[in-house]
C-alpha positions in Angstrom: 39.9 169.8 43.4 39.9 173.6 42.6 39.5 174.9 39.1 42.8 176.2 38.2 43.4 179.5 36.4 44.6 178.5 32.9 46.8 181.7 32.4 48.6 181.0 35.8 49.0 177.4 35.0 50.9 178.3 31.7 53.1 180.8 33.5 53.9 178.2 36.3 54.8 175.6 33.6 57.1 178.1 32.0 58.8 179.0 35.2 59.2 175.4 36.3 60.6 174.5 32.9 63.1 177.4 33.1 64.3 176.2 36.6 65.0 172.8 35.0 66.9 174.3 32.2 68.9 176.3 34.5 69.9 173.4 36.7 70.8 171.5 33.5 72.9 174.4 32.3 74.8 174.7 35.6 75.5 171.0 36.0 76.5 170.3 32.4 78.6 173.5 31.9 80.2 173.1 35.3 81.2 169.4 34.2 82.5 170.8 30.8 84.6 173.4 32.5 86.1 170.9 35.0 86.8 168.5 32.1 88.6 171.3 30.3 90.6 172.3 33.4 91.6 168.7 34.2 92.7 168.0 30.6 93.9 171.2 29.2 93.5 174.1 31.7 96.7 173.8 33.6 98.7 173.7 30.4 99.9 177.2 29.0 98.6 177.3 25.4 98.9 181.1 25.1 95.9 183.1 24.2 93.6 180.4 23.0 90.1 180.7 24.3 89.0 177.8 26.3 86.6 175.5 24.4 83.8 175.4 27.1 83.2 179.2 26.5 81.3 178.3 23.3 78.8 176.0 25.0 78.5 178.3 27.9 77.8 181.4 25.8 75.5 179.7 23.2 73.4 177.8 25.8 73.4 180.9 28.0 71.9 183.1 25.2 69.1 180.5 24.9 68.7 180.3 28.6 68.3 184.1 28.6 65.4 183.9 26.2 63.9 181.2 28.2 64.1 183.4 31.4 62.5 186.4 29.7 59.8 184.1 28.4 59.1 182.7 31.9 59.3 185.9 33.9 58.8 188.9 31.8 56.8 188.0 28.8 53.1 188.4 29.6 51.3 188.6 26.3 47.8 188.5 27.9 48.3 191.6 29.9 50.0 193.3 26.9 47.0 192.5 24.8 44.6 193.7 27.6 46.5 197.0 27.9 46.4 197.6 24.1 42.8 196.8 24.0 42.1 199.3 26.8 44.0 202.0 25.0 41.9 201.4 21.9 38.7 201.6 23.8 39.9 204.7 25.5 40.6 206.4 22.0 37.3 205.3 20.7 35.5 207.0 23.7 37.4 210.2 23.1 36.4 210.3 19.4 
């Protein structure tokens, strides 16, 4: 078996976890919206906000952070970039 790159393995785990969270989000929130529509959605209650909005928004915010962490947060390369800047400054001085 090949030796795996630990950094790539961590990134792959984060991305796989995000995809599972996204699937759960779509399935569960879809079910909540259907439930709302079947029970209350067809009734005219005026300007009331549908209750599934709260779970969709709250969970969606968490999902957005999870997406960022899986696809855009690369601390190792940020650290390496900062280290390189510091070495370049040291050479100039």
